[in-house]
C-alpha positions in Angstrom: 19.8 94.9 -24.3 19.4 93.9 -20.6 16.7 91.4 -21.6 19.2 89.8 -24.0 21.8 89.5 -21.3 19.3 88.2 -18.7 17.7 85.5 -21.0 21.1 84.4 -22.3 23.0 84.2 -18.9 23.5 80.5 -19.3 25.1 81.0 -22.7 27.5 83.5 -21.3 28.3 81.1 -18.4 29.2 78.4 -21.0 31.4 80.8 -23.0 33.3 81.8 -19.8 33.6 78.1 -18.9 35.1 77.4 -22.3 37.5 80.2 -22.0 38.5 79.0 -18.5 39.0 75.5 -19.9 41.5 76.9 -22.3 43.3 79.2 -19.9 44.1 76.5 -17.3 47.8 75.6 -17.9 47.4 71.8 -17.9 49.8 71.6 -20.8 52.6 72.0 -18.2 51.7 68.6 -16.9 51.5 66.9 -20.2 51.2 68.0 -23.9 48.2 65.6 -24.3 46.1 67.9 -22.1 45.9 70.4 -24.9 43.7 67.9 -26.8 41.5 67.4 -23.7 41.2 71.1 -23.0 40.4 71.8 -26.7 37.6 69.2 -26.7 36.2 70.5 -23.5 36.2 74.1 -24.7 34.7 73.1 -28.0 31.8 71.4 -26.2 31.2 74.5 -24.1 31.4 76.8 -27.1 29.1 74.7 -29.3 26.5 74.5 -26.5 26.7 78.3 -26.0 26.3 78.8 -29.7 23.2 76.7 -29.7 21.7 78.6 -26.8 22.6 82.0 -28.5 21.0 80.9 -31.7 17.7 80.3 -29.9 17.4 84.0 -29.2 14.8 84.7 -31.9 12.7 81.7 -30.7 12.9 83.1 -27.2 11.6 86.5 -28.3 8.7 84.8 -30.2 7.7 82.6 -27.3 8.0 85.6 -24.9 5.5 87.6 -27.0 3.1 84.6 -27.3 3.2 84.1 -23.5 2.5 87.8 -22.9 -0.4 87.8 -25.3 -1.9 84.7 -23.8 -1.7 86.0 -20.3 -2.4 89.7 -20.8 -6.1 89.5 -20.1 -6.2 86.6 -17.7 -3.4 84.7 -16.0 -3.2 81.1 -17.3 -0.6 79.0 -15.4 -0.9 76.1 -17.8 0.7 78.1 -20.6 4.0 78.2 -18.6 4.1 74.4 -18.0 6.6 73.6 -20.7 8.8 76.5 -19.8 9.5 75.7 -16.2 11.1 72.4 -17.1 14.5 73.9 -18.2 16.6 76.7 -16.7 16.4 78.9 -19.8 12.6 78.5 -19.8 12.5 79.5 -16.1 14.3 82.7 -16.9 11.8 83.3 -19.7 9.0 82.7 -17.3 10.4 85.1 -14.8 10.8 87.7 -17.5 7.2 87.3 -18.7 5.8 87.4 -15.2 7.7 90.6 -14.4 6.5 92.1 -17.6 2.9 91.3 -16.7 3.4 92.5 -13.1 2.7 89.0 -11.6 6.2 88.1 -10.3 4.6 86.6 -7.1 3.0 83.8 -9.2 6.4 82.3 -10.0 6.4 80.0 -6.9 2.9 78.7 -7.9 4.2 77.8 -11.3 7.0 75.6 -9.9 4.4 72.9 -9.1 4.6 72.1 -12.9 8.3 71.5 -12.7 9.1 67.8 -13.1 12.0 66.1 -11.4 15.0 65.0 -13.4 14.0 61.3 -12.8 10.5 61.9 -14.2 11.9 63.7 -17.3 14.4 60.9 -17.9 11.6 58.3 -17.7 9.5 60.3 -20.2 12.1 61.2 -22.7 14.8 58.5 -22.4 12.7 55.6 -23.5 14.3 52.7 -25.3 13.4 52.4 -29.0 12.9 49.2 -30.8 14.6 49.0 -34.2 13.3 46.4 -36.7 15.3 45.7 -39.8 13.4 44.0 -42.6 15.3 42.0 -45.2 14.0 41.1 -48.6 14.6 37.3 -48.6 14.2 37.1 -52.4 17.1 39.5 -52.8 19.6 37.5 -50.6 19.6 34.2 -52.6 
């Protein structure tokens, strides 16, 4: 139960943010703020739902990491997990389970900056549309 709460802390933060977005009485200023508040809360709740739905995947990845590092500590297996905040929580949990919590700082060397991540994953795509010239007579 505590592991569920710990690994889903960002989900709970998003749920609370969505609830706070609904509780702020901006409708007193203008009735149009209801729409803005509703959209903002919806974004928070959908994001929290996506994170909560990844719980089974987190459990599987946790077990895999424990099995890979039980005999010998392999820092390269944690490389993809230190990129995101949820993955860093998973990394801390696995390291504490293995009794190697002191290794967390050495794993942060694998963490990439937001600029590097944007350059790697936000690359422009080229779209080519082919037309059948015989069809367009």
